[in-house]
Structures are given as structure tokens and as C-alpha cells.
C-alpha positions as CSV (number, residue, x, y, z in Angstrom):
1,X,114.3,129.2,71.3
2,X,114.9,125.4,70.9
3,X,113.1,123.1,73.4
4,X,115.4,121.6,76.0
5,X,115.2,118.1,74.4
6,X,116.6,119.4,71.1
7,X,119.3,121.4,72.8
8,X,120.3,118.3,74.8
9,X,120.4,116.2,71.5
10,X,122.6,118.8,69.9
11,X,125.0,118.7,72.8
12,X,125.1,114.9,72.7
13,X,125.8,114.8,69.0
14,X,128.5,117.5,69.3
15,X,130.2,115.5,72.1
16,X,130.0,112.3,70.0
17,X,131.3,114.3,67.0
18,X,134.4,115.0,69.1
19,X,134.7,111.3,70.1
20,X,134.2,109.9,66.6
21,X,135.2,112.9,64.5
22,X,136.5,110.8,61.6
23,X,133.2,109.1,61.2
24,X,131.1,112.3,61.3
25,X,133.3,114.3,58.9
26,X,131.5,112.8,56.0
27,X,128.0,113.0,57.4
28,X,125.8,115.3,55.3
29,X,123.8,118.1,57.0
30,X,120.5,116.3,56.0
31,X,121.7,113.2,57.7
32,X,122.7,115.0,60.8
33,X,119.3,116.7,61.0
34,X,117.6,113.4,60.4
35,X,119.5,111.8,63.3
36,X,118.6,114.7,65.6
37,X,115.0,114.5,64.7
38,X,114.9,110.8,65.4
39,X,116.6,110.8,68.8
40,X,116.3,114.3,70.3
41,X,113.5,113.2,72.7
42,X,115.5,110.3,74.3
43,X,117.6,110.7,77.4
44,X,121.3,111.3,76.7
45,X,122.4,107.8,77.6
46,X,119.9,106.3,75.1
47,X,121.0,108.8,72.4
48,X,124.5,107.6,72.8
49,X,123.5,104.0,72.5
50,X,121.6,104.7,69.3
51,X,124.5,106.7,67.8
52,X,127.0,104.0,68.6
53,X,124.8,101.5,66.7
54,X,124.2,104.0,63.9
55,X,127.9,104.4,63.3
56,X,128.4,100.7,63.0
57,X,126.8,100.6,59.5
58,X,129.0,101.0,56.4
59,X,126.5,103.2,54.5
60,X,124.4,106.1,55.5
61,X,121.4,104.6,53.9
62,X,121.6,101.5,56.0
63,X,122.4,103.5,59.1
64,X,119.4,105.8,58.5
65,X,117.1,102.9,57.8
66,X,118.2,101.2,61.0
67,X,117.6,104.4,63.1
68,X,114.2,105.0,61.6
69,X,113.0,101.5,62.3
70,X,114.6,101.3,65.7
71,X,113.2,104.7,66.9
72,X,109.8,103.7,65.5
73,X,109.8,100.6,67.7
74,X,110.9,102.6,70.8
75,X,108.4,105.4,70.2
76,X,105.6,102.8,70.1
77,X,106.4,102.0,73.7
78,X,105.7,105.5,74.7
79,X,102.4,107.3,75.3
80,X,102.1,109.9,72.5
81,X,101.9,112.8,75.0
82,X,105.1,111.6,76.7
83,X,107.3,111.5,73.7
84,X,108.1,115.2,73.5
85,X,108.9,115.2,77.3
86,X,110.8,111.9,77.5
87,X,114.1,113.7,78.2
88,X,112.6,116.2,80.6
89,X,114.6,117.4,83.5
90,X,113.1,118.2,86.9
91,X,112.2,121.8,86.1
92,X,110.5,120.9,82.9
93,X,108.6,118.1,84.7
94,X,107.4,120.6,87.3
95,X,106.2,123.0,84.7
96,X,104.5,120.3,82.8
97,X,102.7,119.1,86.0
98,X,101.5,122.5,86.7
99,X,100.3,123.0,83.1
100,X,98.5,119.7,83.0
101,X,96.8,120.4,86.3
102,X,95.6,123.8,84.9
103,X,94.4,122.0,81.7
104,X,92.3,119.6,83.8
105,X,90.8,122.6,85.6
106,X,89.9,124.2,82.2
107,X,88.3,121.0,81.1
108,X,85.9,121.2,84.0
109,X,85.3,125.0,83.4
110,X,84.6,124.5,79.7
111,X,82.4,121.5,80.3
112,X,80.3,123.3,82.8
113,X,80.0,126.4,80.6
114,X,78.9,124.2,77.6
115,X,76.4,122.2,79.6
116,X,75.3,124.8,82.1
117,X,71.8,124.9,80.8
118,X,71.4,121.2,80.9
119,X,73.4,120.1,84.0
120,X,72.2,122.2,86.9
121,X,70.5,120.2,89.5
122,X,69.7,116.6,90.5
123,X,70.5,113.8,88.1
124,X,71.5,116.3,85.4
125,X,74.2,117.7,87.7
126,X,75.6,114.2,88.3
127,X,75.7,113.6,84.5
128,X,77.6,116.8,84.1
129,X,80.3,115.8,86.6
130,X,80.5,112.4,85.0
131,X,81.1,114.1,81.6
132,X,83.9,116.1,83.2
133,X,85.4,113.0,84.6
134,X,85.2,111.2,81.2
135,X,87.0,114.0,79.5
136,X,89.6,114.2,82.2
137,X,90.3,110.5,82.1
138,X,90.9,110.7,78.4
139,X,93.4,113.5,78.9
140,X,95.2,111.8,81.8
141,X,95.5,108.4,80.0
142,X,97.2,110.1,77.1
143,X,100.2,110.4,79.3
144,X,100.3,106.8,80.2
145,X,98.9,107.6,83.6
146,X,96.0,105.6,85.1
147,X,93.3,108.1,86.0
148,X,92.0,107.9,89.6
149,X,89.3,105.2,89.8
150,X,86.1,105.7,91.8
151,X,86.0,103.6,94.9
152,X,84.9,103.6,98.6
153,X,87.7,106.0,99.4
154,X,87.8,108.0,96.1
155,X,84.7,110.0,95.2
156,X,83.9,111.3,91.7
157,X,84.7,114.9,92.6
158,X,87.8,113.7,94.5
159,X,89.1,111.9,91.4
160,X,88.6,115.1,89.3
161,X,90.3,117.2,92.0
162,X,93.4,114.9,92.0
163,X,93.9,115.6,88.3
164,X,93.8,119.3,89.0
165,X,96.6,119.1,91.5
166,X,100.2,119.7,90.2
167,X,101.8,117.5,92.9
168,X,99.6,114.6,91.8
169,X,100.7,115.1,88.3
170,X,104.4,115.5,89.2
171,X,104.4,112.1,91.2
172,X,102.7,110.3,88.3
173,X,104.8,111.8,85.6
174,X,108.0,110.8,87.4
175,X,106.7,107.2,87.7
176,X,105.8,107.0,84.0
177,X,109.1,108.4,82.8
178,X,111.2,106.1,85.1
179,X,109.2,103.0,83.9
180,X,109.3,104.0,80.2
181,X,113.0,104.8,80.2
182,X,113.7,101.4,81.8
183,X,111.4,99.7,79.2
184,X,113.3,101.4,76.4
185,X,116.6,100.3,77.8
186,X,115.3,96.7,78.2
187,X,114.4,96.8,74.5
188,X,117.9,98.0,73.7
189,X,119.4,95.1,75.6
190,X,120.8,97.1,78.5
191,X,119.3,95.0,81.3
192,X,120.8,91.5,81.6
193,X,123.8,89.7,83.0
194,X,126.2,91.2,80.4
195,X,125.1,94.8,80.8
196,X,123.1,96.1,83.7
197,X,122.1,93.2,86.0
198,X,118.5,93.5,87.4
199,X,118.1,97.0,86.1
200,X,119.8,99.6,83.8
201,X,122.8,101.6,85.0
202,X,120.7,104.7,84.2
203,X,118.0,103.6,86.6
204,X,120.6,102.8,89.3
205,X,122.1,106.3,88.9
206,X,118.8,108.1,89.1
207,X,117.6,106.1,92.1
208,X,120.8,106.8,94.0
209,X,120.5,110.5,93.3
210,X,116.8,110.4,94.4
211,X,117.6,108.7,97.7
212,X,120.4,111.2,98.4
213,X,117.9,114.0,97.8
214,X,115.3,112.3,100.1
215,X,117.9,111.9,102.9
216,X,119.0,115.5,102.6
217,X,115.4,116.7,102.7
218,X,114.7,114.5,105.8
219,X,117.7,116.2,107.6
220,X,116.0,119.6,107.0
221,X,112.5,118.6,108.1
222,X,111.5,118.2,111.8
223,X,108.4,116.9,113.6
224,X,107.5,118.6,116.9
225,X,104.9,117.6,119.4
226,X,102.8,119.5,121.9
227,X,105.6,119.0,124.5
228,X,108.0,120.8,122.2
229,X,110.0,117.5,121.6
230,X,111.5,117.7,118.2
231,X,113.1,115.1,115.9
232,X,114.4,115.3,112.3
233,X,112.8,113.0,109.8
234,X,116.3,111.5,109.3
235,X,116.4,110.5,113.0
236,X,113.0,108.8,112.6
237,X,114.1,107.1,109.4
238,X,117.2,105.7,111.1
239,X,115.1,104.2,113.9
240,X,112.2,102.5,112.0
241,X,111.9,99.8,109.4
242,X,112.4,102.3,106.6
243,X,116.1,101.8,107.4
244,X,117.3,98.8,105.4
245,X,119.3,97.4,108.4
246,X,116.3,97.6,110.7
247,X,114.1,96.0,108.1
248,X,116.5,93.1,107.6
249,X,116.8,92.6,111.4
250,X,113.0,92.6,111.8
251,X,112.4,90.2,108.9
252,X,115.0,87.8,110.3
253,X,113.5,88.0,113.8
254,X,110.0,87.1,112.4
255,X,111.3,84.4,110.2
256,X,113.3,82.8,113.0
257,X,110.1,82.9,115.2
258,X,108.1,81.3,112.4
259,X,110.6,78.5,112.2
260,X,110.4,77.9,116.0
261,X,106.6,77.8,115.7
262,X,106.9,75.3,112.9
263,X,109.0,73.0,115.1
264,X,106.5,73.2,117.9
265,X,103.6,72.4,115.5
266,X,105.4,69.6,113.8
267,X,105.4,71.4,110.4
268,X,108.0,70.9,107.7
269,X,109.8,73.7,105.8
270,X,109.6,73.8,102.0
271,X,111.5,76.4,99.9
272,X,109.5,77.2,96.8
273,X,110.6,79.1,93.7
274,X,108.1,80.4,91.1
275,X,109.3,81.6,87.8
276,X,107.5,83.4,84.9
277,X,107.0,81.7,81.4
278,X,109.6,82.3,78.7
279,X,107.6,85.1,77.1
280,X,108.4,87.4,80.1
281,X,112.2,86.9,79.8
282,X,113.9,89.3,77.4
283,X,117.4,87.9,77.3
284,X,119.4,84.7,77.9
285,X,121.5,84.7,81.1
286,X,124.7,83.1,79.7
287,X,125.0,85.0,76.4
288,X,122.9,88.2,77.0
289,X,121.3,87.5,73.6
290,X,117.6,88.4,73.1
291,X,115.1,85.7,73.8
292,X,113.1,85.1,70.6
293,X,110.1,84.1,72.8
294,X,110.0,87.4,74.6
295,X,106.7,89.3,73.8
296,X,107.9,92.7,75.0
297,X,106.5,92.1,78.5
298,X,108.0,94.2,81.4
299,X,109.0,93.2,84.9
300,X,105.7,94.8,86.0
301,X,103.8,92.4,83.8
302,X,105.8,89.5,85.3
303,X,104.9,90.6,88.8
304,X,101.2,90.8,87.9
305,X,101.4,87.3,86.4
306,X,103.0,85.9,89.6
307,X,100.4,87.7,91.8
308,X,97.6,86.1,89.7
309,X,99.1,82.7,90.0
310,X,99.5,83.0,93.7
311,X,95.9,84.2,94.1
312,X,94.7,81.0,92.4
313,X,97.0,78.9,94.5
314,X,95.8,80.5,97.8
315,X,92.1,80.0,96.7
316,X,92.7,76.3,96.0
317,X,94.6,75.7,99.2
318,X,91.7,77.2,101.1
319,X,89.2,74.9,99.3
320,X,91.3,71.9,100.3
321,X,91.8,73.2,103.8
322,X,95.6,73.2,103.5
323,X,97.0,75.7,106.0
324,X,100.4,77.3,105.4
325,X,102.5,80.1,106.8
326,X,105.9,81.7,106.0
327,X,107.4,84.4,103.9
328,X,107.6,85.4,100.2
329,X,110.5,87.2,98.6
330,X,110.2,88.8,95.2
331,X,113.5,89.4,93.4
332,X,114.7,90.0,89.9
333,X,116.4,87.6,87.6
334,X,119.4,88.9,85.7
335,X,117.2,90.6,83.0
336,X,114.8,92.2,85.5
337,X,112.1,89.5,85.2
338,X,110.7,88.8,88.7
339,X,110.6,85.4,90.4
340,X,109.5,84.5,93.8
341,X,111.2,82.6,96.6
342,X,108.9,81.4,99.4
343,X,109.8,79.6,102.6
344,X,106.6,77.8,103.5
345,X,105.8,75.8,106.7
346,X,103.2,73.1,106.4
347,X,102.1,69.9,108.1
348,X,103.9,67.0,106.6
349,X,100.8,65.1,105.7
350,X,99.6,68.0,103.5
351,X,102.9,68.6,101.8
352,X,102.3,66.4,98.7
353,X,98.9,68.0,98.0
354,X,100.4,71.4,98.5
355,X,103.1,70.8,95.9
356,X,100.5,69.4,93.5
357,X,98.5,72.7,93.7
358,X,101.6,74.8,93.2
359,X,102.6,72.8,90.1
360,X,99.2,72.9,88.6
361,X,98.8,76.6,88.6
362,X,102.5,77.3,87.9
363,X,102.1,75.4,84.6
364,X,98.6,76.6,83.7
365,X,100.0,79.2,81.3
366,X,102.4,78.0,78.6
367,X,103.0,74.8,80.6
368,X,103.9,72.8,77.5
369,X,106.8,75.0,76.4
370,X,110.3,73.7,76.4
371,X,111.8,73.7,79.9
372,X,108.6,74.6,81.7
373,X,108.2,71.5,83.8
374,X,111.9,71.7,84.8
375,X,112.2,75.4,85.5
376,X,108.8,77.0,86.2
377,X,108.5,75.8,89.8
378,X,111.1,74.2,92.1
379,X,110.8,72.7,95.6
380,X,113.5,72.2,98.2
381,X,112.6,70.3,101.4
382,X,114.4,71.9,104.3
383,X,116.4,69.2,106.2
384,X,116.9,70.4,109.8
385,X,119.9,68.1,110.2
386,X,121.7,70.1,107.4
387,X,120.7,73.6,108.5
388,X,117.8,75.9,109.5
389,X,115.2,77.3,107.2
390,X,116.2,80.8,108.5
391,X,119.8,80.2,107.5
392,X,118.7,79.0,104.1
393,X,116.7,82.1,103.4
394,X,118.9,84.7,105.1
395,X,121.0,85.2,102.0
396,X,118.0,86.0,99.9
397,X,116.7,88.5,102.4
398,X,120.1,90.2,102.7
399,X,120.6,90.3,98.9
400,X,117.3,92.1,98.5
401,X,117.8,94.7,101.2
402,X,121.4,95.8,101.8
403,X,123.7,92.9,101.2
404,X,124.7,92.8,104.9
405,X,126.8,89.9,106.1
406,X,127.3,88.6,102.5
407,X,130.8,88.3,101.0
408,X,129.1,88.4,97.6
409,X,125.7,88.2,96.1
410,X,124.2,84.8,95.0
411,X,125.5,85.3,91.5
412,X,129.1,86.1,92.8
413,X,128.9,89.9,92.5
414,X,129.4,92.7,95.0
415,X,126.7,92.2,97.6
416,X,125.9,95.9,98.5
417,X,126.0,96.9,94.9
418,X,123.7,94.1,93.9
419,X,121.3,95.1,96.7
420,X,121.3,98.7,95.4
421,X,120.4,97.4,92.0
422,X,117.6,95.2,93.3
423,X,116.2,98.1,95.3
424,X,116.3,100.4,92.3
425,X,114.5,97.6,90.3
426,X,111.8,97.3,93.0
427,X,111.3,101.1,93.2
428,X,111.0,101.4,89.4
429,X,108.4,98.7,88.9
430,X,106.5,99.1,92.2
431,X,107.3,95.6,93.4
432,X,106.6,94.6,97.0
433,X,109.7,92.7,97.9
434,X,108.7,90.9,101.1
435,X,105.4,89.6,102.3
436,X,104.3,87.6,105.3
437,X,102.2,84.6,104.4
438,X,99.7,83.8,107.2
439,X,100.5,84.5,110.8
440,X,99.4,87.3,113.1
441,X,99.3,91.1,112.7
442,X,102.6,92.8,112.1
443,X,100.9,96.2,112.7
444,X,100.1,95.2,116.3
445,X,103.6,93.8,116.8
446,X,105.2,97.1,115.7
447,X,102.7,99.2,117.7
448,X,103.4,97.3,120.9
449,X,107.2,97.5,120.3
450,X,106.9,101.3,120.0
451,X,104.9,101.6,123.3
452,X,107.0,101.9,126.4
453,X,104.0,101.3,128.7
454,X,100.6,99.6,128.1
455,X,97.6,100.0,130.3
456,X,97.4,96.9,132.5
457,X,94.0,95.4,131.8
458,X,95.1,91.8,132.6
459,X,98.2,89.6,132.6
460,X,97.6,88.3,129.1
461,X,98.0,91.8,127.6
462,X,101.1,92.4,129.7
463,X,102.6,89.1,128.4
464,X,101.8,89.9,124.8
465,X,103.4,93.3,125.1
466,X,106.4,91.8,126.8
467,X,106.8,89.2,124.0
468,X,106.7,92.0,121.3
469,X,109.0,94.3,123.3
470,X,111.6,91.6,123.7
471,X,111.4,90.6,120.0
472,X,110.0,87.1,120.6
473,X,107.9,86.6,117.5
474,X,107.2,82.9,118.5
475,X,105.7,83.7,121.9
476,X,103.9,86.8,120.5
477,X,102.2,84.7,117.8
478,X,101.1,82.0,120.3
479,X,99.7,84.6,122.7
480,X,97.9,86.4,119.9
481,X,96.0,83.2,119.1
482,X,98.4,81.1,117.1
483,X,99.8,81.2,113.6
484,X,96.6,79.9,112.0
485,X,94.3,82.2,113.9
486,X,92.0,84.4,111.7
487,X,92.7,88.1,111.9
488,X,89.3,89.0,113.4
489,X,89.8,86.4,116.2
490,X,93.3,87.5,117.2
491,X,93.7,88.7,120.8
492,X,94.7,92.3,119.7
493,X,93.6,94.2,116.7
494,X,94.9,97.6,115.4
495,X,92.7,100.5,116.5
496,X,91.8,103.2,113.9
497,X,89.8,106.3,114.7
498,X,88.7,109.6,113.2
499,X,91.0,112.6,113.5
500,X,89.9,115.7,115.3
501,X,91.2,119.2,114.7
502,X,92.1,120.3,118.2
503,X,91.8,124.0,117.3
504,X,88.3,123.8,115.8
505,X,87.0,120.6,117.2
506,X,86.0,119.5,113.7
507,X,86.6,116.1,112.3
508,X,89.4,116.1,109.7
509,X,88.5,115.0,106.3
510,X,90.6,113.9,103.3
511,X,91.9,116.7,101.1
512,X,90.5,115.6,97.8
513,X,87.4,113.6,98.7
514,X,86.1,115.2,101.9
515,X,85.7,111.9,103.6
516,X,86.4,111.2,107.3
517,X,89.9,110.1,107.7
518,X,90.8,107.2,110.0
519,X,94.3,106.9,111.4
520,X,96.0,104.3,113.5
521,X,95.8,105.4,117.1
522,X,96.7,102.3,119.0
523,X,95.3,98.8,119.7
524,X,92.0,97.2,120.6
525,X,92.0,94.5,123.3
526,X,88.8,92.8,124.7
527,X,86.7,95.8,123.7
528,X,89.2,98.3,125.2
529,X,90.7,100.9,123.0
530,X,94.2,101.6,124.1
531,X,95.9,104.7,122.7
532,X,99.6,104.2,122.0
533,X,100.1,107.2,119.7
534,X,99.7,109.9,122.4
535,X,101.3,112.8,120.7
536,X,100.2,115.2,117.9
537,X,103.1,116.1,115.7
538,X,103.6,119.1,113.4
539,X,105.9,118.9,110.4
540,X,108.1,121.8,109.5
541,X,111.6,123.1,108.9
542,X,113.8,123.7,111.9
543,X,111.8,126.1,114.1
544,X,109.1,126.9,111.6
545,X,106.0,124.7,111.2
546,X,104.6,125.0,107.7
547,X,102.5,121.9,107.0
548,X,99.3,120.6,108.6
549,X,99.4,118.2,111.6
550,X,100.5,114.7,110.9
551,X,98.1,113.5,113.5
552,X,98.7,111.3,116.4
553,X,101.9,109.2,116.2
């Protein structure tokens, strides 16, 4: 029986034969088999693109030469073990995940059998586990997946256990395939202002289907507490910041509060844009033609570059005692290359030095290339007489969430559609779209807003709770210690504690690593631990709990 990828290729070729019958009538059997062999592992949409380009050549020799060279380039983008599964459907992925988890288990069994006489106790036993880990890492990396790294929260045995779990494999295989499919489509010129803006049409379609599946699943899953109160996950989603509308409202509330704080502190607003060097941009915006300076770098690489630049900027600002606060928005340019918009509030006497630091690090890499000084970094001083900083940034926030209150996106397109494409882009490449710069704890803010009542320790705590509950970010920040207050010195800190199993009295430990798990339980104020998450919830389908406790919420 043919593998699914070959069957899919045959179906695609047959359908294209129907569309372009005149062209394929003269195609020899050897040529047809050659084409199938070259493209069978690609998703159908990519196969169609390659066939369309194949048929543009006047001779079969030129067409076959093109296809061989093109597929060689594309195959080099893929991890070797992924190639044969590149067009896998959900069922095939699940089977592969289970098979790979079993293979990792067999790696450990064979290693222990082969080294049993040497690695039994003490240091030798540790060496044996390390040998298993090394073999497992090699296998996992072959799929383009980063093996679990040992850290304070990931033990050596825990890392190995992860690779023996089919759900760990399924999550990571999905991520690899999404990213690699998008990378191939970028190389085929399908992500730019003339084709799929921000991300490919295929990515948008898959992300839409994924979100629909998630929402449907949330409607069927319920959480129930010890008082028998029950809510669907869809109801919870609609009420928290996972909902794009709620997220936009909260961001605007916090941004508006920051602007009021800036006014009271005598700070100026500066809108900063940071852009990647030319080698990160794959196509030109106006023509859609490939940029000759592009080095095959992905949007993920671009985001890593911007993160590194900002880390250097923050370190230098700290050395010069330049204090800032505000927000950062990461969004895609037409070809998916990320750039950052930041609304920064700063004391006017430090503004010149601040801009100098930004320029220095923004131009540190390829700063002499054509257009770098003009385009790599841009500053716009916010003039309060012409409008607020919140109003200036609102369109960027809306564009990157749901397109709400926009007649069109910044580039003139349909705002909700553009927002969907941006969200698909961020999901594909793992980009954090919004980040607060400086300021007080958002975790505390959200925890207080969820709590209907807070134990009255003193009037200050009541006032902080009242400010959060009423959505007054300015007053909340001031009462917490001020916008420049260090986290450990803020009036309230999040409170995390170990989780107890109420049935056994035992401390819950993490599934893979066996370490104590700490969960957010409430807040800590003047040495007092105040529990705001008073219920223990069980996750399950309607009327039937089937998963372990989610803990105190």
C-alpha cells in the first residue's frame, strides 16, 4: 500500500492533469514518475505551486532541471527525518508521535541492557543515564526538535521521560511542521505584499481551523469546584484576557494609565520603531521581488535578533541610569519579518541619551549597509497638543489583536482579516506580541481584579484593591510603589505555594521531573499571605471528571 504522501501527490497530479490536460498529454511516464518522486512529500498547496512553475518551461529537460534544483533547495530546509512526513495529516502525526515515544523508550532499554554490568550504582549509574540522554537528544534533534534541556525545573530523568511521551512528541511535531511549511512557502515567494501578507494563506487556513477546533473543545470541557459550581472552558475563555477583545481593552487601560503617570511625572512620550537588517527581509514591499540580500533567515531569526538588540539596549540604559517605562508591540512587516513599535515614556533631560543608545545598538549589525541609518530605527516625539500617546498607539494594538474600531488596517486592507493574519504569524513563529516595559506587576493587578473581596489588613490594601477593581492603572501603580519601583519592593507580590493532594495529603509533584510544583494562590502583602484562589477545580466533560485537579484557581 502506498504511503499517504504518495497517494496525496497522485491525487494532486491527477487533478492538475484535468486542469492542464493539454500540457500533460505529452508528458512521458518517466517524467510523471520523476515529478511525483520530487514533490510527493510536500503539502498539496506547495505541490500545486511547483507544478505551475514546472509547466511554464518549454522543454521537459528544462522543467525537470528546475524541479530537481528547486526541490533540493527546499529539502535542505527540512530536517531529514521530517521530509517523509512533511505532508502528514493529523492521524499520521499522532501515529508518528506514539512511534517516536516508543523508540525513545527502547533507546533507554537497549542502553541499560548494553551497559548493565557497568552502570549499576553511584557515579556509573549517573553516567548510564547521561548516555541514554545523549542518544535520545540525537534522535530528537533529527526531527528538528530541540531536546529538553537540563535546568532547575527539568531534571535529567525528566528530560528523558518527556521524549517518551507521545503528547510531548505530538506538540513538538506540529510546531516543526507549521514552521517548516511556512519557511518553504517564504522561499517560494508566497509571503509578501503581493501574495500572502504577513504569512501564507496556507498558514492562515490551518490556524483558523485550529482555533475552531479549540473553541469547540472548550465548549465540551467543564471545570467544577467543590461547591459543584461548573463552567465550560469556553465561558472562562470569553471572560479572561485570552479573549482578544478583553486583551485589547486591558492593554488600552494600562497604556492610558501609563500616559497619565507620565504626565504627572513630567515624562515625554517617544514612539520608537526598530527594524531588522536587510538580510532578514526576503522580498521587496512594492514589487514582491526577492531581496538579493536575504540570507534565508526566518521571522523567528528576526525576532531573536530584535530581542538581542533590546537586551543590549536595556543593559546600557541601566548602566547610564536612564529610567523608562511603556509598551512594546512586535508585528510583522509585509513579508513576515518582525519589527518592533515601542511607546516609551522618559524624562525629557534623558531623551537625547536614550535615543543615542537606541541608535548605537540598532546599527551595530550591518549598520553601514544602504538605507540602514534612514530605516533601521525611527523616533517620533509625541506632541500632546496634537494627540495622546494612547491614541497614537491604539491602531497598532488593534491591528495586532482583532482589528476592532479600525476601518482598515495600517496598510489599507481589511482590519479583521489583517489581524487574523498577524495572529497566525505570531502563533507560527512563537512571537510574543505585547510586552510591558517597566512598571508594576500585572499578575497582582489581574489577581486583585478577580477577587471580589480582600481581607482588610489596612486601608492601603483596600485602596490598592479598589484601584485595580475599578480599572485605574495609574492609581494602582502609584499605590504599588510607583512606576520605577523594583519588583521586590512593590507593595504587593504574587504568592506561590506548593500544591497538596486533598485526598492523600501528599505534596503534588511535577509529572516528568518529580519536583514540588508551586502554583499561584494569591498575593503577599506586608508578610501576610492572602489566598484569592479559594476553589479547587476538576476538569472534565459534562458531568464526568476525567483529568487530575487543576489546582486552586
